DSSP file (Angstrom, degrees, kcal/mol; ACC not computed):
  #  RESIDUE AA STRUCTURE BP1 BP2  ACC     N-H-->O    O-->H-N    N-H-->O    O-->H-N    TCO  KAPPA ALPHA  PHI   PSI    X-CA   Y-CA   Z-CA
    1    1 A M              0   0    0      0, 0.0     2,-0.5     0, 0.0     0, 0.0   0.000 360.0 360.0 360.0 141.5   74.7  -24.3   37.3
    2    2 A F        -     0   0    0      2,-0.0     2,-0.5     0, 0.0     0, 0.0  -0.844 360.0-164.1 -96.6 123.3   71.9  -23.6   34.9
    3    3 A Y        -     0   0    0     -2,-0.5     3,-0.1     3,-0.0     0, 0.0  -0.949  17.9-131.4-109.2 129.5   69.5  -20.8   35.5
    4    4 A A        -     0   0    0     -2,-0.5    -2,-0.0     1,-0.1     0, 0.0  -0.583  31.4-106.8 -73.7 130.9   66.3  -20.6   33.6
    5    5 A P        -     0   0    0      0, 0.0    -1,-0.1     0, 0.0     3,-0.0  -0.164  38.8 -98.2 -54.8 151.3   65.5  -17.3   32.0
    6    6 A E        -     0   0    0      1,-0.1     2,-0.2    -3,-0.1     3,-0.0  -0.521  46.7-107.3 -66.7 134.6   62.8  -15.2   33.5
    7    7 A P        -     0   0    0      0, 0.0     2,-0.4     0, 0.0    -1,-0.1  -0.428  30.9-112.6 -70.9 137.8   59.6  -15.7   31.6
    8    8 A D     >  -     0   0    0      1,-0.2     4,-2.0    -2,-0.2     5,-0.2  -0.503  22.2-152.8 -66.0 120.5   58.6  -12.7   29.5
    9    9 A S  H  > S+     0   0    0     -2,-0.4     4,-2.2     1,-0.2     5,-0.2   0.914  95.2  52.1 -72.3 -36.9   55.5  -11.4   31.1
   10   10 A N  H  > S+     0   0    0      2,-0.2     4,-2.3     1,-0.2    -1,-0.2   0.892 109.4  48.9 -68.7 -31.7   54.2   -9.9   27.8
   11   11 A L  H  > S+     0   0    0      2,-0.2     4,-2.6     1,-0.2    -1,-0.2   0.931 110.5  52.6 -63.2 -45.3   54.7  -13.4   26.0
   12   12 A T  H  X S+     0   0    0     -4,-2.0     4,-2.2     2,-0.2    -2,-0.2   0.898 110.8  46.0 -60.1 -47.5   52.8  -15.0   29.0
   13   13 A D  H  X S+     0   0    0     -4,-2.2     4,-2.6     2,-0.2    -1,-0.2   0.932 112.9  50.8 -67.7 -46.3   49.8  -12.5   28.6
   14   14 A V  H  X S+     0   0    0     -4,-2.3     4,-2.6     1,-0.2    -2,-0.2   0.915 109.2  49.9 -58.4 -42.6   49.7  -13.0   24.8
   15   15 A S  H  X S+     0   0    0     -4,-2.6     4,-2.6     1,-0.2    -2,-0.2   0.926 112.4  48.5 -64.1 -44.7   49.7  -16.8   25.2
   16   16 A R  H  X S+     0   0    0     -4,-2.2     4,-2.7     2,-0.2    -1,-0.2   0.885 110.6  49.3 -55.0 -43.6   46.8  -16.5   27.6
   17   17 A Q  H  X S+     0   0    0     -4,-2.6     4,-3.0     2,-0.2    -2,-0.2   0.916 112.3  47.9 -63.3 -47.2   44.9  -14.3   25.4
   18   18 A L  H  X S+     0   0    0     -4,-2.6     4,-3.7     2,-0.2     5,-0.2   0.947 111.3  52.2 -58.0 -49.3   45.4  -16.7   22.4
   19   19 A D  H  X S+     0   0    0     -4,-2.6     4,-2.5     1,-0.2     5,-0.3   0.953 111.7  45.8 -56.7 -54.1   44.4  -19.6   24.6
   20   20 A T  H  X S+     0   0    0     -4,-2.7     4,-2.6     1,-0.2    -1,-0.2   0.922 113.2  49.1 -53.6 -46.9   41.2  -17.8   25.6
   21   21 A A  H  X S+     0   0    0     -4,-3.0     4,-2.3     2,-0.2    -2,-0.2   0.921 111.0  51.2 -63.1 -44.6   40.4  -16.7   22.0
   22   22 A A  H  X S+     0   0    0     -4,-3.7     4,-2.5     1,-0.2    -2,-0.2   0.948 109.7  49.2 -54.0 -48.9   41.0  -20.4   20.8
   23   23 A R  H  X S+     0   0    0     -4,-2.5     4,-3.0     1,-0.2     5,-0.3   0.947 111.3  49.8 -58.1 -49.3   38.6  -21.8   23.4
   24   24 A S  H  X S+     0   0    0     -4,-2.6     4,-2.4    -5,-0.3    -1,-0.2   0.911 111.4  48.0 -60.5 -40.1   36.0  -19.3   22.5
   25   25 A C  H  X S+     0   0    0     -4,-2.3     4,-2.2     2,-0.2    -1,-0.2   0.859 112.1  49.6 -54.4 -42.8   36.3  -20.0   18.8
   26   26 A Y  H  X S+     0   0    0     -4,-2.5     4,-2.4     2,-0.2    -2,-0.2   0.917 112.6  45.8 -68.3 -45.0   36.1  -23.7   19.5
   27   27 A H  H  X S+     0   0    0     -4,-3.0     4,-2.5     2,-0.2     5,-0.2   0.932 114.6  49.5 -70.7 -42.3   32.9  -23.4   21.7
   28   28 A F  H  X S+     0   0    0     -4,-2.4     4,-2.1    -5,-0.3    -1,-0.2   0.930 111.0  48.7 -60.3 -45.5   31.3  -21.1   19.1
   29   29 A A  H  X S+     0   0    0     -4,-2.2     4,-2.4     2,-0.2    -2,-0.2   0.878 112.0  49.6 -59.7 -46.2   32.1  -23.5   16.3
   30   30 A M  H  X S+     0   0    0     -4,-2.4     4,-2.6     2,-0.2     5,-0.2   0.879 110.5  48.6 -65.2 -40.0   30.7  -26.4   18.3
   31   31 A Q  H  X S+     0   0    0     -4,-2.5     4,-2.4    -5,-0.2    -2,-0.2   0.901 112.2  50.8 -69.3 -33.7   27.4  -24.6   19.2
   32   32 A T  H  X S+     0   0    0     -4,-2.1     4,-2.1    -5,-0.2    -2,-0.2   0.938 112.7  45.7 -69.1 -44.4   27.0  -23.6   15.5
   33   33 A I  H  X S+     0   0    0     -4,-2.4     4,-2.1     2,-0.2    -2,-0.2   0.920 114.3  47.7 -63.0 -46.0   27.6  -27.2   14.4
   34   34 A L  H  X S+     0   0    0     -4,-2.6     4,-2.3     1,-0.2     5,-0.2   0.894 111.3  49.8 -60.0 -44.6   25.2  -28.6   17.0
   35   35 A A  H  X S+     0   0    0     -4,-2.4     4,-1.7     1,-0.2    -1,-0.2   0.851 112.5  47.1 -67.3 -34.7   22.5  -26.1   16.2
   36   36 A A  H  X S+     0   0    0     -4,-2.1     4,-2.6     2,-0.2    -2,-0.2   0.853 111.6  52.3 -70.0 -35.5   22.8  -26.9   12.4
   37   37 A A  H  X S+     0   0    0     -4,-2.1     4,-2.7     2,-0.2    -2,-0.2   0.938 112.4  44.5 -64.1 -43.6   22.7  -30.6   13.2
   38   38 A F  H  X S+     0   0    0     -4,-2.3     4,-2.0     2,-0.2    -1,-0.2   0.881 113.9  49.5 -68.4 -38.6   19.5  -30.2   15.3
   39   39 A A  H  X S+     0   0    0     -4,-1.7     4,-2.2    -5,-0.2    -1,-0.2   0.927 111.4  49.4 -68.7 -42.8   17.9  -28.0   12.7
   40   40 A L  H  X S+     0   0    0     -4,-2.6     4,-1.3     1,-0.2    -2,-0.2   0.918 110.2  52.2 -58.3 -45.7   18.8  -30.6    9.9
   41   41 A A  H  X S+     0   0    0     -4,-2.7     4,-0.6     1,-0.2    -1,-0.2   0.885 111.4  45.0 -57.6 -40.3   17.3  -33.3   12.0
   42   42 A A  H >< S+     0   0    0     -4,-2.0     3,-0.5     1,-0.2     4,-0.3   0.877 115.8  47.2 -74.4 -32.4   14.0  -31.5   12.5
   43   43 A L  H 3X S+     0   0    0     -4,-2.2     4,-0.7     1,-0.2     3,-0.5   0.632  94.5  76.3 -87.0 -10.6   13.8  -30.5    8.9
   44   44 A T  H 3< S+     0   0    0     -4,-1.3     3,-0.4     1,-0.2     4,-0.2   0.888  96.1  49.3 -64.7 -38.2   14.7  -34.1    7.7
   45   45 A G  T X< S+     0   0    0     -4,-0.6     3,-0.8    -3,-0.5    44,-0.4   0.653  90.6  84.7 -77.6 -17.9   11.1  -35.2    8.5
   46   46 A W  T 34 S+     0   0    0     -3,-0.5    42,-2.8    -4,-0.3    43,-1.0   0.875  99.4  32.4 -49.8 -48.6    9.6  -32.2    6.6
   47   47 A G  T 3< S+     0   0    0     -4,-0.7    -1,-0.3    -3,-0.4    -2,-0.2   0.479 105.7  85.7 -90.4  -1.6    9.6  -33.8    3.3
   48   48 A E  S <  S-     0   0    0     -3,-0.8    41,-0.6    -4,-0.2    42,-0.3  -0.733  83.0-106.8-104.5 141.6    9.0  -37.3    4.4
   49   49 A P        -     0   0    0      0, 0.0     2,-0.2     0, 0.0    41,-0.1  -0.436  46.6 -95.2 -72.3 146.5    5.7  -39.0    5.0
   50   50 A T        -     0   0    0     -2,-0.2     5,-0.0     1,-0.2    -5,-0.0  -0.369  33.3-155.7 -63.6 122.9    4.9  -39.6    8.7
   51   51 A A        +     0   0    0     -2,-0.2    -1,-0.2    -3,-0.1     2,-0.1   0.841  66.1  81.4 -73.6 -32.3    6.0  -43.2    9.5
   52   52 A E  S    S-     0   0    0      1,-0.1     3,-0.1    98,-0.0   107,-0.0  -0.423  75.8-135.1 -77.1 154.6    3.7  -43.9   12.5
   53   53 A N  S    S+     0   0    0      1,-0.2    98,-2.6   106,-0.1     2,-0.3   0.621  90.0  24.9 -82.5 -11.3    0.2  -44.9   11.8
   54   54 A R  E     -A  150   0A   0     96,-0.2     2,-0.3   105,-0.1    96,-0.2  -0.989  64.7-171.8-146.5 142.1   -1.1  -42.5   14.5
   55   55 A I  E     -A  149   0A   0     94,-2.3    94,-3.3    -2,-0.3     2,-0.4  -0.965   8.4-153.6-130.6 157.2    0.2  -39.4   15.9
   56   56 A E  E     +A  148   0A   0     -2,-0.3     2,-0.3    92,-0.2    92,-0.2  -0.913  39.2  93.8-124.3 151.5   -1.0  -37.4   18.9
   57   57 A G  E     -A  147   0A   0     90,-1.8    90,-2.8    -2,-0.4     2,-0.3  -0.970  68.5 -29.5 165.4-147.3   -0.6  -33.7   19.7
   58   58 A D  E     -Ab 146 126A   0     67,-2.8    69,-2.9    -2,-0.3    70,-1.5  -0.670  42.7-158.6-102.8 151.9   -2.4  -30.4   19.3
   59   59 A A  E     +Ab 145 128A   0     86,-2.0    86,-1.3    -2,-0.3     2,-0.3  -0.925  11.2 177.2-121.8 150.1   -4.8  -29.3   16.6
   60   60 A A  E     - b   0 129A   0     68,-1.6    70,-2.6    -2,-0.3     2,-0.3  -0.865  31.1-102.4-140.0 175.5   -5.6  -25.7   15.5
   61   61 A Y  E     - b   0 130A   0     -2,-0.3     2,-0.4    68,-0.3    70,-0.2  -0.751  24.5-156.3-112.9 160.0   -7.8  -24.3   12.9
   62   62 A H  E >   - b   0 131A   0     68,-2.8    70,-1.3    -2,-0.3     3,-0.6  -0.996  10.3-153.0-134.7 131.8   -6.8  -22.9    9.5
   63   63 A N  T 3  S+     0   0    0     -2,-0.4     3,-0.2     1,-0.2     4,-0.2   0.549  89.8  54.2 -82.4  -9.9   -8.8  -20.5    7.4
   64   64 A R  T 3>  +     0   0    0      1,-0.1     4,-2.2     2,-0.1    -1,-0.2   0.063  65.4 115.3-117.6  30.7   -7.3  -21.4    4.0
   65   65 A I  H <> S+     0   0    0     -3,-0.6     4,-2.6     2,-0.2     5,-0.2   0.935  83.7  45.7 -62.5 -46.1   -7.9  -25.2    3.8
   66   66 A A  H  > S+     0   0    0      1,-0.2     4,-2.4     2,-0.2    -1,-0.2   0.891 112.2  50.8 -69.5 -32.9  -10.3  -24.9    1.0
   67   67 A E  H  > S+     0   0    0      2,-0.2     4,-2.3     1,-0.2    -1,-0.2   0.894 110.3  50.3 -64.1 -40.9   -8.0  -22.5   -0.9
   68   68 A A  H  X S+     0   0    0     -4,-2.2     4,-1.7     2,-0.2    -2,-0.2   0.884 110.1  50.7 -67.5 -41.9   -5.0  -24.9   -0.4
   69   69 A A  H  X>S+     0   0    0     -4,-2.6     5,-2.7     2,-0.2     4,-0.6   0.941 111.5  47.9 -60.8 -47.0   -7.2  -27.8   -1.8
   70   70 A F  H ><5S+     0   0    0     -4,-2.4     3,-1.1     1,-0.2    -2,-0.2   0.942 112.8  48.2 -59.0 -50.7   -8.1  -25.7   -4.8
   71   71 A N  H 3<5S+     0   0    0     -4,-2.3    -1,-0.2     1,-0.3    -2,-0.2   0.756 114.2  46.7 -66.7 -24.2   -4.3  -24.7   -5.4
   72   72 A Q  H 3<5S-     0   0    0     -4,-1.7    -1,-0.3    -3,-0.2    -2,-0.2   0.460 113.4-119.9 -95.8  -1.2   -3.3  -28.3   -5.1
   73   73 A G  T <<5 +     0   0    0     -3,-1.1     2,-0.5    -4,-0.6    -3,-0.2   0.834  59.8 151.6  67.5  31.9   -6.0  -29.5   -7.5
   74   74 A V      < -     0   0    0     -5,-2.7     2,-0.4    -6,-0.2    -1,-0.2  -0.859  39.9-143.6 -96.7 123.6   -7.6  -31.7   -4.9
   75   75 A D        -     0   0    0     -2,-0.5     3,-0.3     1,-0.1    -5,-0.0  -0.781  10.2-170.1 -90.3 132.1  -11.3  -32.5   -5.0
   76   76 A L    >   +     0   0    0     -2,-0.4     3,-1.4     1,-0.2    -1,-0.1   0.177  56.1 107.9-103.7  12.3  -12.7  -32.8   -1.5
   77   77 A A  T 3  S+     0   0    0      1,-0.3    -1,-0.2     3,-0.0    -2,-0.0   0.857  79.9  44.4 -61.6 -36.1  -16.1  -34.1   -2.7
   78   78 A D  T 3  S+     0   0    0     -3,-0.3     2,-0.3     3,-0.0    -1,-0.3   0.175 110.5  60.0 -97.7  18.0  -15.6  -37.7   -1.5
   79   79 A V  S <  S-     0   0    0     -3,-1.4    28,-0.2     1,-0.1     3,-0.1  -0.884  87.6-110.6-132.8 170.9  -14.2  -36.8    2.0
   80   80 A R  S    S-     0   0    0     26,-2.5     2,-0.3    -2,-0.3    27,-0.2   0.876  84.2 -54.4 -67.2 -39.0  -15.5  -34.8    5.0
   81   81 A D  E     -c  107   0A   0     25,-0.7    27,-2.1    -3,-0.0    -1,-0.2  -0.970  59.0 -81.0-179.1 179.9  -13.0  -32.0    4.5
   82   82 A G  E     -c  108   0A   0     -2,-0.3    49,-0.6    25,-0.2     2,-0.3  -0.532  36.9-178.3 -92.7 170.3   -9.3  -31.1    4.0
   83   83 A C  E     -cD 109 130A   0     25,-1.7    27,-2.3    -2,-0.2    28,-1.0  -0.939  21.7-122.8-154.2-179.9   -6.7  -30.6    6.6
   84   84 A A  E     -cD 111 129A   0     45,-2.1    45,-2.9    -2,-0.3    28,-0.2  -0.994  20.5-167.1-134.2 127.2   -3.0  -29.6    6.9
   85   85 A L  E     -cD 112 128A   0     26,-1.6    28,-0.8    -2,-0.4    43,-0.2  -0.649  31.3-115.4-103.6 168.0   -0.3  -31.7    8.5
   86   86 A M  S    S+     0   0    0     41,-0.8    27,-0.5    26,-0.2     2,-0.4   0.856  94.9  68.4 -74.6 -35.3    3.1  -30.6    9.5
   87   87 A A    >   -     0   0    0     40,-0.2     3,-1.3     1,-0.1    -2,-0.2  -0.721  66.8-151.8 -86.8 130.6    5.0  -32.8    7.1
   88   88 A C  G >  S+     0   0    0    -42,-2.8     3,-1.6    -2,-0.4   -41,-0.2   0.701  92.3  74.0 -74.9 -17.9    4.8  -32.1    3.4
   89   89 A G  G 3  S+     0   0    0    -43,-1.0    -1,-0.3   -41,-0.6   -42,-0.1   0.652  88.6  61.6 -66.6 -13.6    5.4  -35.8    2.7
   90   90 A D  G X  S+     0   0    0     -3,-1.3     3,-2.0   -42,-0.3    19,-0.3   0.427  71.5 130.1 -93.0   4.4    1.9  -36.5    3.9
   91   91 A L  T <  S+     0   0    0     -3,-1.6    19,-0.2     1,-0.2     3,-0.1  -0.315  75.1  20.8 -60.6 135.9    0.1  -34.4    1.1
   92   92 A G  T 3  S+     0   0    0     17,-2.9    -1,-0.2     1,-0.3    18,-0.1   0.069  96.1 123.2  96.6 -25.2   -2.6  -36.4   -0.5
   93   93 A R    <   -     0   0    0     -3,-2.0    16,-2.9    15,-0.1     2,-0.4  -0.191  58.9-123.8 -69.5 164.3   -2.9  -38.9    2.3
   94   94 A R  E     +EF 108 152A   0     58,-0.7    58,-2.9    14,-0.2     2,-0.3  -0.904  30.8 178.8-108.4 135.2   -6.2  -39.6    4.1
   95   95 A V  E     -EF 107 151A   0     12,-2.7    12,-2.3    -2,-0.4     2,-0.4  -0.922  20.9-147.5-134.6 158.7   -6.5  -39.2    7.9
   96   96 A W  E     - F   0 150A   0     54,-2.2    54,-2.6    -2,-0.3     2,-0.4  -0.931  19.7-152.3-116.7 142.1   -9.1  -39.6   10.6
   97   97 A V  E     -EF 104 149A   0      7,-3.3     7,-2.6    -2,-0.4     2,-0.5  -0.968   6.8-157.9-129.4 140.6   -9.1  -37.4   13.7
   98   98 A W  E     + F   0 148A   0     50,-2.5    50,-1.6    -2,-0.4     5,-0.1  -0.944  16.8 167.4-111.0 124.7  -10.3  -38.0   17.2
   99   99 A V  S    S-     0   0    0     -2,-0.5    -1,-0.1     3,-0.5    47,-0.1   0.054  76.5 -65.5-122.5  26.6  -11.1  -35.0   19.4
  100  100 A G  S    S+     0   0    0      1,-0.4     3,-0.1    48,-0.1    -2,-0.1   0.129 119.1  54.8 116.2 -20.4  -12.9  -36.7   22.2
  101  101 A G  S    S-     0   0    0      1,-0.4    -1,-0.4     3,-0.0     3,-0.1  -0.008 105.6 -23.9-115.8-141.8  -16.0  -37.9   20.4
  102  102 A P  S    S-     0   0    0      0, 0.0    -3,-0.5     0, 0.0    -1,-0.4  -0.348  79.9 -87.7 -71.4 158.4  -16.4  -40.1   17.4
  103  103 A W        -     0   0    0     -5,-0.1     2,-0.5    -3,-0.1    -5,-0.2  -0.341  42.9-145.0 -65.2 150.4  -13.8  -40.3   14.9
  104  104 A V  E     - E   0  97A   0     -7,-2.6    -7,-3.3    -3,-0.1     3,-0.2  -0.964  38.9 -30.9-121.8 130.2  -14.1  -37.5   12.2
  105  105 A G  E     -     0   0A   0     -2,-0.5    -9,-0.2     1,-0.3     2,-0.1  -0.979  39.9-104.3 161.1-168.2  -13.0  -38.1    8.6
  106  106 A P  E     +     0   0A   0      0, 0.0   -26,-2.5     0, 0.0   -25,-0.7   0.639  56.9 177.9 -72.0 152.1  -11.9  -39.0    6.2
  107  107 A L  E     -cE  81  95A   0    -12,-2.3   -12,-2.7   -27,-0.2     2,-0.5  -0.957  20.9-139.7-119.5 132.5   -9.9  -35.7    5.8
  108  108 A T  E     -cE  82  94A   0    -27,-2.1   -25,-1.7    -2,-0.4     2,-0.8  -0.857  20.0-120.9 -94.7 130.6   -7.5  -35.3    2.8
  109  109 A V  E     +c   83   0A   0    -16,-2.9   -17,-2.9    -2,-0.5   -25,-0.2  -0.566  44.5 158.3 -71.5 109.6   -4.2  -33.6    3.5
  110  110 A V  E     +     0   0A   0    -27,-2.3     2,-0.3    -2,-0.8   -26,-0.2   0.440  58.8  28.3-112.5  -2.1   -4.1  -30.6    1.3
  111  111 A D  E     -c   84   0A   0    -28,-1.0   -26,-1.6    18,-0.1     2,-0.3  -0.971  59.6-165.4-153.5 162.4   -1.5  -28.4    3.0
  112  112 A C  E     -c   85   0A   0     -2,-0.3   -26,-0.2   -28,-0.2   -25,-0.1  -0.904  37.6 -74.1-145.8 172.7    1.6  -28.6    5.2
  113  113 A S        -     0   0    0    -28,-0.8   -25,-0.1   -27,-0.5     5,-0.1  -0.373  52.2-104.0 -72.2 146.9    3.7  -26.5    7.4
  114  114 A R    >>  -     0   0    0      1,-0.1     3,-1.2     3,-0.1     4,-1.0  -0.415  33.9-116.6 -66.8 151.6    6.1  -24.1    5.8
  115  115 A R  H 3> S+     0   0    0      1,-0.3     4,-0.5     2,-0.2     3,-0.4   0.861 115.7  52.0 -57.7 -32.9    9.7  -25.5    6.0
  116  116 A D  H 34 S+     0   0    0      1,-0.2    -1,-0.3     2,-0.1     4,-0.2   0.674 114.2  43.3 -79.1 -13.1   10.8  -22.6    8.2
  117  117 A H  H <> S+     0   0    0     -3,-1.2     4,-2.4     2,-0.1     5,-0.2   0.459  90.2  89.3-100.9  -4.1    7.9  -23.2   10.5
  118  118 A Y  H  X S+     0   0    0     -4,-1.0     4,-2.9    -3,-0.4     5,-0.2   0.950  87.6  45.6 -65.0 -50.0    8.2  -27.0   10.7
  119  119 A Q  H  X S+     0   0    0     -4,-0.5     4,-2.4     1,-0.2    -1,-0.2   0.909 114.0  51.4 -65.7 -37.0   10.6  -27.3   13.7
  120  120 A M  H  > S+     0   0    0     -4,-0.2     4,-2.0     2,-0.2    -1,-0.2   0.937 112.2  45.1 -59.9 -47.3    8.6  -24.7   15.6
  121  121 A N  H  X>S+     0   0    0     -4,-2.4     5,-2.2     1,-0.2     4,-0.9   0.927 112.7  49.7 -66.3 -39.3    5.4  -26.5   15.1
  122  122 A V  H  <5S+     0   0    0     -4,-2.9     3,-0.4     1,-0.2    -1,-0.2   0.896 110.8  52.0 -70.8 -34.1    6.9  -29.9   15.9
  123  123 A E  H  <5S+     0   0    0     -4,-2.4    -1,-0.2    -5,-0.2    -2,-0.2   0.788 109.5  49.0 -65.7 -29.6    8.4  -28.4   19.2
  124  124 A R  H  <5S-     0   0    0     -4,-2.0    -1,-0.2    -5,-0.2    -2,-0.2   0.619 118.3-113.8 -83.7 -10.8    5.0  -27.0   20.2
  125  125 A G  T  <5 +     0   0    0     -4,-0.9   -67,-2.8    -3,-0.4     2,-0.3   0.624  58.2 160.2  89.3  12.9    3.4  -30.3   19.6
  126  126 A R  E   < +b   58   0A   0     -5,-2.2    -1,-0.3   -69,-0.2   -67,-0.2  -0.543   8.6 161.4 -72.2 127.7    1.3  -29.3   16.7
  127  127 A V  E     +     0   0A   0    -69,-2.9   -41,-0.8    -2,-0.3     2,-0.3   0.714  57.5  14.9-116.4 -32.8    0.1  -32.1   14.5
  128  128 A I  E     -bD  59  85A   0    -70,-1.5   -68,-1.6   -43,-0.2     2,-0.5  -0.996  47.8-150.8-149.5 148.9   -2.8  -30.9   12.5
  129  129 A D  E     -bD  60  84A   0    -45,-2.9   -45,-2.1    -2,-0.3   -68,-0.3  -0.995  20.4-160.4-118.6 130.2   -4.7  -27.9   11.3
  130  130 A L  E     -bD  61  83A   0    -70,-2.6   -68,-2.8    -2,-0.5   -47,-0.1  -0.683  32.4 -93.7 -99.3 155.1   -8.5  -28.4   10.6
  131  131 A S  E  >  -b   62   0A   0    -49,-0.6     4,-2.3    -2,-0.2   -68,-0.2  -0.382  33.9-118.0 -67.0 150.6  -10.6  -25.9    8.4
  132  132 A A  H  > S+     0   0    0    -70,-1.3     4,-2.4     1,-0.2     5,-0.2   0.873 115.5  58.1 -59.4 -37.7  -12.3  -23.2   10.4
  133  133 A E  H  > S+     0   0    0      2,-0.2     4,-2.4     1,-0.2    -1,-0.2   0.944 108.6  43.2 -59.8 -49.2  -15.7  -24.7    9.1
  134  134 A L  H  > S+     0   0    0      2,-0.2     4,-2.1     1,-0.2    -2,-0.2   0.888 112.4  55.1 -64.8 -37.7  -14.9  -28.2   10.6
  135  135 A W  H  <>S+     0   0    0     -4,-2.3     5,-2.1     1,-0.2     4,-0.3   0.906 112.1  41.9 -54.3 -47.2  -13.6  -26.6   13.8
  136  136 A A  H ><5S+     0   0    0     -4,-2.4     3,-1.3     2,-0.2    -2,-0.2   0.892 111.7  55.8 -70.0 -40.8  -16.8  -24.7   14.2
  137  137 A D  H 3<5S+     0   0    0     -4,-2.4    -2,-0.2     1,-0.3    -1,-0.2   0.832 109.6  47.4 -54.5 -37.3  -18.9  -27.8   13.2
  138  138 A L  T 3<5S-     0   0    0     -4,-2.1    -1,-0.3    -5,-0.1    -2,-0.2   0.532 111.4-124.9 -84.6  -9.1  -17.2  -29.8   15.9
  139  139 A G  T < 5 +     0   0    0     -3,-1.3    -3,-0.2    -4,-0.3    -2,-0.1   0.824  47.9 171.2  67.8  29.6  -17.8  -26.9   18.5
  140  140 A L      < -     0   0    0     -5,-2.1    -1,-0.2    -6,-0.2     2,-0.0  -0.410  34.5-110.0 -70.5 145.9  -14.1  -26.7   19.4
  141  141 A P        -     0   0    0      0, 0.0    -1,-0.1     0, 0.0     4,-0.1  -0.299  29.7-109.0 -73.4 166.2  -12.7  -23.9   21.5
  142  142 A L  S    S+     0   0    0      2,-0.1   -81,-0.2   -82,-0.1     3,-0.1   0.810  97.7  80.6 -67.9 -26.2  -10.5  -21.2   20.0
  143  143 A A  S    S-     0   0    0      1,-0.1   -84,-0.1   -83,-0.1     0, 0.0  -0.341 100.2 -86.0 -71.6 157.3   -7.4  -22.5   21.7
  144  144 A P        -     0   0    0      0, 0.0     2,-0.3     0, 0.0   -84,-0.2  -0.360  48.4-151.3 -61.8 149.6   -5.6  -25.5   20.3
  145  145 A V  E     -A   59   0A   0    -86,-1.3   -86,-2.0    -3,-0.1     2,-0.2  -0.904  18.7-101.3-122.6 148.6   -7.0  -28.9   21.4
  146  146 A G  E     +A   58   0A   0     -2,-0.3     2,-0.3   -88,-0.2   -88,-0.3  -0.490  47.5 173.7 -70.2 138.6   -5.5  -32.3   21.9
  147  147 A V  E     -A   57   0A   0    -90,-2.8   -90,-1.8    -2,-0.2     2,-0.4  -0.915  32.3-137.1-141.4 162.0   -6.1  -34.8   19.1
  148  148 A V  E     -AF  56  98A   0    -50,-1.6   -50,-2.5    -2,-0.3     2,-0.5  -0.994  22.3-161.8-117.1 129.0   -5.3  -38.3   17.8
  149  149 A V  E     -AF  55  97A   0    -94,-3.3   -94,-2.3    -2,-0.4     2,-0.4  -0.968   5.0-169.1-115.3 124.0   -4.6  -38.5   14.0
  150  150 A R  E     -AF  54  96A   0    -54,-2.6   -54,-2.2    -2,-0.5     2,-0.4  -0.896  16.4-133.8-108.7 140.6   -4.8  -41.9   12.3
  151  151 A F  E     - F   0  95A   0    -98,-2.6     8,-1.4    -2,-0.4     2,-0.5  -0.780  13.5-143.0 -93.4 144.3   -3.7  -42.5    8.8
  152  152 A E  E     -GF 158  94A   0    -58,-2.9   -58,-0.7    -2,-0.4     2,-0.6  -0.898   4.3-155.9-108.3 128.1   -5.8  -44.4    6.3
  153  153 A D  E  >  -G  157   0A   0      4,-3.0     4,-1.6    -2,-0.5     3,-0.4  -0.916  10.9-147.0-100.5 116.1   -4.2  -46.7    3.8
  154  154 A R  T  4 S+     0   0    0     -2,-0.6    -1,-0.1     1,-0.2     4,-0.1   0.843  95.1  46.6 -54.6 -37.8   -6.5  -47.2    0.8
  155  155 A A  T  4 S+     0   0    0      1,-0.2    -1,-0.2     2,-0.1     3,-0.1   0.843 126.8  23.6 -78.7 -30.6   -5.4  -50.7    0.2
  156  156 A R  T  4 S-     0   0    0      1,-0.4     2,-0.4    -3,-0.4    -2,-0.2   0.317  93.9-130.3-119.8  13.8   -5.6  -52.0    3.7
  157  157 A G  E  < S+G  153   0A   0     -4,-1.6    -4,-3.0    -3,-0.1    -1,-0.4  -0.615  85.3  26.5  72.3-129.7   -8.0  -49.8    5.5
  158  158 A W  E      G  152   0A   0     -2,-0.4    -6,-0.2    -6,-0.2  -105,-0.0  -0.435 360.0 360.0 -70.0 137.2   -6.4  -48.7    8.8
  159  159 A R              0   0    0     -8,-1.4    -1,-0.2  -106,-0.2  -106,-0.1   0.458 360.0 360.0 -89.6 360.0   -2.6  -48.7    8.6
């Protein structure tokens, strides 16, 4: 007759500990990989021009639109004002904004979200920053407001 040896209780405990540690490492690695993948997906759009011809979300005001235009070497003489969109791929484009009344524009995109703020702004629904002067001219409240932004294509009018 064959008798199996008694399992070594120390070996069994070590095996369980190793199994638990391996699972923890696996889960940590998967969480890290997924977080990096989501961050990369969000940042992929940062340097690309917005593909849609209109976007909807929240607007806020920005105190340094004129300074950004000066730094970019953009002349705002032939437009209503400058603005900032979240994607840097939109720099130089012209947009029109609807905040509940007539369309406002054209506005030239002279600034964009910092790369490390892009994902947060997208998650919050922020689509545009208007100058503080234009914000006041439109009589908008201090809180962010819902807007529609349309892109203008110089060759074809509305895109």
